C-alpha positions in Angstrom: 41.6 -55.4 -82.5 38.8 -55.8 -80.0 41.2 -57.7 -77.7 43.7 -54.9 -78.0 41.0 -52.2 -77.2 40.0 -54.2 -74.1 43.7 -54.4 -73.0 44.1 -50.6 -73.5 41.0 -49.9 -71.4 42.3 -52.2 -68.7 45.6 -50.5 -68.7 43.9 -47.0 -68.5 41.9 -48.2 -65.5 44.9 -49.2 -63.5 46.0 -45.6 -63.0 43.3 -42.9 -63.5 44.7 -39.3 -63.9 41.6 -37.7 -62.4 42.1 -39.7 -59.2 45.8 -38.8 -59.0 45.7 -35.1 -59.6 48.4 -34.4 -57.0 50.8 -36.2 -59.4 50.3 -33.3 -61.8 49.4 -30.2 -59.7 49.0 -29.8 -56.0 47.4 -26.7 -54.4 48.0 -24.9 -57.7 51.7 -25.8 -57.7 53.0 -28.0 -60.6 54.6 -31.3 -59.4 55.8 -32.8 -62.7 58.0 -32.3 -65.7 57.4 -33.7 -69.2 60.3 -35.6 -70.7 60.4 -35.8 -74.5 63.0 -37.4 -76.8 65.7 -35.0 -77.9 65.9 -36.7 -81.3 62.3 -37.8 -81.7 59.2 -36.3 -83.3 57.1 -36.4 -80.1 57.5 -32.8 -79.0 54.0 -32.0 -80.1 52.5 -34.7 -78.0 54.6 -33.6 -75.0 53.5 -29.9 -75.6 49.8 -31.0 -75.4 50.4 -32.3 -71.8 52.6 -29.3 -70.9 50.0 -26.8 -71.9 47.4 -28.6 -69.7 49.8 -28.6 -66.7 50.3 -24.8 -67.2 46.5 -24.3 -67.4 46.0 -26.2 -64.1 48.8 -24.4 -62.3 48.1 -21.4 -60.1 48.0 -18.2 -62.1 50.4 -15.4 -61.1 49.3 -11.8 -60.4 51.3 -8.7 -61.2 50.2 -5.3 -59.9 50.3 -2.2 -62.2 49.5 1.3 -61.0 48.6 4.3 -63.1 48.1 7.7 -61.7 47.7 11.2 -63.2 47.2 14.5 -61.3 45.1 17.4 -62.7 43.8 14.8 -65.0 41.3 16.7 -67.1 39.6 19.9 -68.0 35.9 19.0 -67.5 34.7 21.6 -70.0 37.0 20.4 -72.8 34.7 19.0 -75.5 37.4 18.5 -78.1 37.8 14.8 -77.1 34.8 13.5 -79.0 32.7 13.4 -75.9 35.1 10.9 -74.2 38.2 11.5 -72.1 40.3 8.4 -72.0 42.1 6.5 -69.4 42.6 3.7 -71.8 42.0 3.5 -75.6 38.3 3.3 -76.3 35.8 5.7 -77.8 32.2 5.2 -78.8 32.7 7.9 -81.4 35.1 5.7 -83.3 38.5 7.4 -83.1 41.4 5.1 -82.4 44.6 6.3 -80.6 43.1 9.8 -80.0 45.0 9.6 -76.7 47.9 7.3 -76.1 47.3 3.8 -74.9 48.6 4.0 -71.4 51.1 1.5 -69.9 48.5 -0.9 -68.4 48.9 -4.5 -69.6 45.4 -4.8 -70.9 44.9 -7.7 -73.2 45.1 -7.5 -77.0 45.6 -10.3 -79.6 48.7 -8.8 -81.4 48.1 -11.0 -84.3 50.9 -9.5 -86.4 53.3 -9.9 -83.5 54.7 -6.3 -83.7 54.4 -5.6 -80.0 51.8 -2.9 -80.2 48.1 -2.5 -80.4 46.8 -2.0 -83.9 43.3 -1.0 -85.0 42.3 -4.4 -86.4 43.2 -6.3 -83.3 40.7 -7.5 -80.7 41.4 -5.9 -77.4 40.3 -5.2 -73.8 39.4 -1.6 -73.0 38.6 0.6 -70.0 37.7 4.3 -70.3 36.0 7.1 -68.4 34.0 9.9 -69.8 34.0 13.0 -67.6 32.7 15.6 -70.0 29.4 14.3 -71.2 27.7 17.7 -71.0 28.0 21.0 -69.1 25.7 20.1 -66.2 27.3 20.5 -62.8 28.6 18.8 -60.8 30.2 16.9 -63.7 31.8 14.5 -61.2 28.3 12.9 -60.7 27.6 12.2 -64.3 30.8 10.4 -65.2 30.6 7.3 -67.3 32.9 4.3 -66.7 33.0 1.4 -69.2 34.9 -1.9 -69.4 34.7 -4.0 -72.5 36.2 -6.3 -75.0 36.2 -5.4 -78.7 36.1 -8.4 -81.0 37.4 -7.6 -84.5 36.0 -10.6 -86.3 34.1 -13.8 -85.6 34.9 -17.2 -87.2 33.2 -18.3 -90.4 30.6 -21.1 -90.2 31.4 -24.1 -92.3 28.9 -26.2 -94.1 29.0 -30.0 -93.7 26.9 -31.9 -96.2 26.2 -35.6 -96.9 23.4 -36.5 -99.3 20.3 -34.6 -98.5 21.5 -33.6 -95.0 23.5 -30.5 -94.3 24.5 -28.7 -91.1 26.6 -25.7 -90.2 29.5 -26.0 -87.7 31.9 -23.4 -86.2 35.5 -23.4 -87.0 38.2 -22.8 -84.3 38.0 -19.3 -83.0 40.5 -17.0 -81.4 40.1 -16.4 -77.7 39.5 -13.0 -76.1 39.9 -11.9 -72.5 36.9 -10.5 -70.6 36.8 -10.2 -66.8 40.0 -12.2 -66.7 38.2 -15.1 -68.4 39.4 -16.5 -71.8 36.4 -16.8 -74.0 35.9 -18.0 -77.6 33.3 -15.9 -79.4 31.6 -17.8 -82.2 28.5 -16.0 -83.4 26.5 -12.8 -82.9 22.7 -12.9 -82.6 20.7 -9.8 -83.1 17.1 -9.5 -82.0 14.7 -6.8 -80.9 15.8 -5.3 -77.7 18.4 -7.9 -76.9 21.7 -9.0 -78.5 23.9 -12.0 -77.6 27.2 -13.7 -78.3 27.5 -17.4 -78.6 30.7 -18.8 -76.9 32.3 -22.2 -77.2 35.3 -24.3 -78.1 34.9 -26.2 -81.4 37.0 -29.2 -82.1 37.2 -31.2 -85.3 39.3 -34.3 -86.2 39.5 -37.0 -88.8 40.0 -40.6 -87.9 40.7 -43.7 -90.0 37.9 -46.2 -90.1 37.8 -48.1 -86.8 35.3 -49.8 -84.6 35.5 -47.5 -81.6 36.4 -43.9 -81.3 36.6 -41.5 -78.2 36.9 -37.8 -78.9 36.4 -35.0 -76.4 34.2 -37.1 -74.1 32.0 -38.5 -76.9 32.1 -42.2 -78.0 31.4 -43.6 -81.4 30.8 -47.3 -82.1 30.7 -48.8 -85.5 29.7 -52.5 -85.3 26.6 -54.5 -85.7 24.9 -51.4 -84.2 26.0 -47.9 -84.9 25.9 -45.6 -81.8 27.0 -42.2 -80.6 27.2 -41.8 -76.8 27.2 -38.3 -75.2 29.5 -37.5 -72.3 26.4 -37.7 -70.1 25.8 -41.3 -71.2 22.9 -40.7 -73.5 23.0 -43.0 -76.5 21.9 -42.2 -80.1 21.5 -44.8 -82.8 22.1 -43.8 -86.4 22.5 -44.8 -90.1 26.2 -44.3 -90.9 25.5 -43.5 -94.6 24.0 -40.2 -93.5 25.3 -37.0 -91.9 24.9 -37.4 -88.2 24.4 -34.3 -86.0 23.0 -33.4 -82.6 21.7 -29.9 -82.0 20.8 -28.1 -78.7 18.8 -25.1 -77.5 21.7 -23.2 -75.9 20.4 -20.5 -73.5 17.4 -19.8 -75.7 19.3 -20.0 -79.0 18.0 -22.9 -81.0 19.7 -25.4 -83.3 23.2 -25.0 -82.2 25.2 -28.0 -83.4 27.1 -29.6 -80.6 28.1 -32.8 -82.4 28.4 -33.8 -86.0 29.9 -36.8 -87.8 30.3 -37.9 -91.4 31.9 -40.9 -93.0 33.5 -40.2 -96.4 36.4 -41.7 -98.4 37.0 -44.3 -95.7 37.5 -41.7 -93.0 35.4 -40.6 -90.1 35.3 -36.8 -89.4 33.9 -35.7 -86.0 33.0 -32.2 -84.8 32.4 -31.4 -81.1 31.4 -28.1 -79.5 32.4 -27.9 -75.8 32.2 -25.3 -73.0 29.4 -23.5 -74.9 27.1 -20.8 -73.6 25.6 -17.5 -74.5 26.2 -14.0 -73.1 23.0 -11.9 -73.2 22.6 -8.2 -72.6 21.6 -7.7 -68.9 20.8 -4.9 -66.4 20.9 -4.6 -62.7 24.4 -6.1 -62.2 25.8 -5.1 -58.8 29.5 -5.1 -58.3 30.4 -3.6 -54.9 28.4 -0.5 -54.4 28.0 0.2 -58.1 25.3 -0.9 -60.6 26.3 -1.9 -64.1 24.6 -3.0 -67.3 26.0 -5.5 -69.8 25.5 -4.5 -73.4 26.2 -6.8 -76.4 26.4 -4.7 -79.6 28.0 -4.2 -83.0 29.8 -1.0 -84.1 30.8 0.3 -87.5 34.0 2.2 -86.9 36.2 4.5 -88.8 39.7 4.9 -87.3 41.9 7.9 -87.4 45.6 7.4 -86.8 46.4 10.8 -85.3 50.1 10.1 -84.6 50.8 9.4 -88.3 48.4 12.2 -89.5 47.0 9.8 -92.0 43.4 10.1 -93.3 40.7 8.2 -91.5 40.0 4.7 -92.9 37.3 2.2 -92.4 38.7 -0.9 -90.6 36.1 -3.6 -91.1 32.4 -3.8 -91.7 31.8 -3.9 -87.9 33.2 -4.9 -84.6 31.5 -6.9 -81.9 31.5 -5.5 -78.4 30.8 -7.0 -75.0 30.6 -4.0 -72.6 29.9 -3.4 -68.9 28.8 0.1 -68.3 28.6 1.8 -64.9 25.2 3.4 -64.3 26.0 4.7 -60.8 27.3 8.1 -60.0 31.1 7.8 -60.1 32.1 7.8 -56.4 35.5 8.3 -55.0 36.4 4.6 -55.4 35.2 2.2 -58.0 36.4 -1.4 -58.1 35.9 -4.2 -60.6 36.2 -7.9 -59.9 36.8 -11.1 -61.8 33.5 -12.7 -62.4 33.1 -16.3 -63.4 30.6 -16.1 -66.3 27.8 -18.7 -66.1 27.0 -20.7 -69.3 24.0 -18.4 -69.9 25.8 -15.2 -69.1 25.5 -12.5 -66.4 22.1 -11.7 -65.0 20.6 -9.2 -62.6 22.2 -9.7 -59.2 25.3 -9.2 -57.0 28.7 -10.4 -58.2 31.9 -10.7 -56.2 35.3 -12.0 -56.8 39.0 -11.1 -56.7 39.5 -7.4 -57.5 41.5 -7.0 -60.7 41.1 -3.3 -61.3 40.1 -0.3 -59.2 39.8 3.4 -59.8 40.2 6.2 -57.3 38.9 9.6 -58.3 39.7 12.8 -56.3 37.8 16.0 -57.0 38.1 18.5 -54.2 35.8 21.0 -56.0 33.2 19.5 -58.3 32.4 23.0 -59.7 35.8 23.8 -61.0 37.2 22.7 -64.3 39.6 20.1 -63.1 39.5 16.7 -61.4 42.4 16.6 -59.0 43.6 13.1 -59.8 42.7 9.7 -61.2 44.5 6.6 -59.9 44.0 3.1 -61.4 45.4 -0.2 -60.0 45.2 -3.1 -62.4 46.2 -6.7 -61.8 47.5 -8.7 -64.7 46.9 -12.4 -64.3 49.3 -14.7 -66.2 49.7 -18.4 -66.7 53.0 -20.3 -66.5 54.6 -20.8 -69.9 54.1 -24.4 -70.9 57.7 -24.5 -72.1 58.9 -24.4 -68.5 57.5 -28.0 -68.0 59.4 -29.6 -70.9 62.8 -31.2 -70.7 64.7 -33.4 -73.0 65.4 -37.1 -72.2 69.1 -36.2 -72.1 68.4 -33.7 -69.3 67.0 -36.2 -66.7 69.3 -36.1 -63.7 69.2 -37.6 -60.2 68.3 -34.2 -58.8 65.3 -33.8 -61.2 64.2 -37.4 -60.4 64.2 -36.5 -56.7 62.5 -33.2 -57.1 59.7 -33.9 -59.7 57.3 -36.5 -60.9 58.0 -37.3 -64.5 55.8 -37.8 -67.6 57.9 -39.6 -70.2 56.4 -39.0 -73.7 57.4 -41.4 -76.4 58.3 -45.1 -76.5 61.5 -47.1 -76.4 61.6 -47.8 -80.2 63.4 -46.0 -82.9 62.3 -42.9 -84.9 63.6 -41.4 -88.2 64.0 -37.6 -88.3 66.2 -35.1 -90.0 68.7 -35.9 -87.2 68.9 -39.6 -88.3 67.6 -42.7 -86.7 67.4 -42.4 -82.9 65.6 -43.8 -79.9 62.3 -42.1 -79.4 62.7 -41.5 -75.7 65.8 -42.8 -73.9 64.2 -42.4 -70.4 61.3 -44.7 -71.5 63.8 -47.1 -73.0 65.8 -47.3 -69.8 62.6 -48.2 -67.9 61.8 -50.9 -70.4 65.3 -52.3 -70.3 65.0 -52.6 -66.5 61.8 -54.6 -67.1 59.8 -52.2 -65.0 57.1 -51.7 -67.7 54.5 -54.4 -68.5 53.3 -52.9 -71.9 54.4 -53.9 -75.4 55.1 -50.3 -76.5 56.3 -51.5 -79.9 52.7 -52.5 -80.8 50.7 -50.1 -78.6 47.9 -48.1 -80.1 48.5 -45.4 -77.5 48.2 -45.6 -73.7 49.9 -44.8 -70.4 51.4 -46.7 -67.5 52.6 -45.5 -64.1 55.9 -46.7 -62.9 55.6 -46.2 -59.1 59.3 -46.9 -58.2 60.5 -44.0 -60.5 57.4 -41.7 -60.1 57.2 -41.8 -63.9 54.1 -41.9 -66.0 54.9 -43.2 -69.5 52.7 -41.9 -72.3 53.5 -43.5 -75.6 52.5 -45.7 -78.5 53.9 -47.6 -81.4 54.5 -44.5 -83.5 54.1 -40.7 -83.3 50.4 -40.7 -84.0 49.7 -43.3 -81.3 51.7 -41.3 -78.8 49.8 -38.2 -79.7 46.5 -40.1 -79.2 47.7 -41.2 -75.8 48.6 -37.6 -74.8 45.2 -36.3 -76.0 43.5 -39.0 -74.0 45.4 -38.2 -70.9 44.6 -34.4 -71.2 40.9 -35.2 -71.6 41.0 -37.0 -68.3 42.6 -34.2 -66.4 
């Protein structure tokens, strides 16, 4: 086993993905296609790689414009103190005004193609009619926020006398064109915050060495856990092992946990973690904003169906940027890369992804002349576009793309019968261009330069999936 592990490490070292990124994506443009066996069970492993290629590829922008003339009666107080551009109301009424045709994000968890009241969502709205002080134009209130309907439950891990809470996988939300995974809400005097992070959990059969999400575990004469930074921890494998961190002022956040039970090793890793705190003095362009983290107890009223108000959930969690400047003729909002410990006082710039132009020729009359919003929708390539079957490999494809061939040359049994796992890989092996014994491989990759093909495979489906996960971790 040790000899085999050394061989795998040597093979990995021959061709390092992180040193050959142009093979995958160059200047934001994808350079490769992933080939999977039409009659094999390796589609999942191929999809893991395809999703990573989509993530690395340049995101596309679509421009959407919304405009309305004679937008509002500034003395109309029948809108619960808030006149919408997009659904959103601090008073708690949902769909009081129609959700306009801007492609703001929402999770659509029931896949019905419309925004429902129990779905997390991105919102923008303006309040023009806060009170009857004139000029009303100068006391407008613009807000941008994400509403999170529910946070994941924490899970208790326990071995003997030791116990620790870990976070289960959470749904992502979109805020400032960033995809975030909210995990927990912390409430304190004067300041609230949201813990973000990507939790991963996986079970392994008993083995001497394990690598998972950058962490290394060794079970030999000495039992060690090595962090991605290289820091080594020694431990007693009969106990629950865990490592906690102070994350942006929040103490005792579990970033690694491991337990050995029933001849299996279960590992938990928290990655990309950070905390968003409330903050003031955030400058975006000429305007000053504050960031508020809060909860809200909401009763929704479905006005269109004329149904009675109902209470949706105990509470929602809201990350909200609020404009504290007087609403000028033009307000723009940019994408902001959120640091691990959240936005703080200071200036922020980035690509503009929505802007609002307000025209009010007479601030003392009852109407604002027009409101115009331009919104940019940023989308990723669908990972499905990068997947092709082994039967679809042609000379034109070979000349146009680098190939990642997922699956070995052996046979697999599926509902379609017994077939070759990947005929493209087998053709390479048959031509004696590969130096690896794929029939016994625990999962690895090999670059075939003459064919511009990276084989990612192993002796079976599980080994191939391990190789795919390892490849993605190194990109």
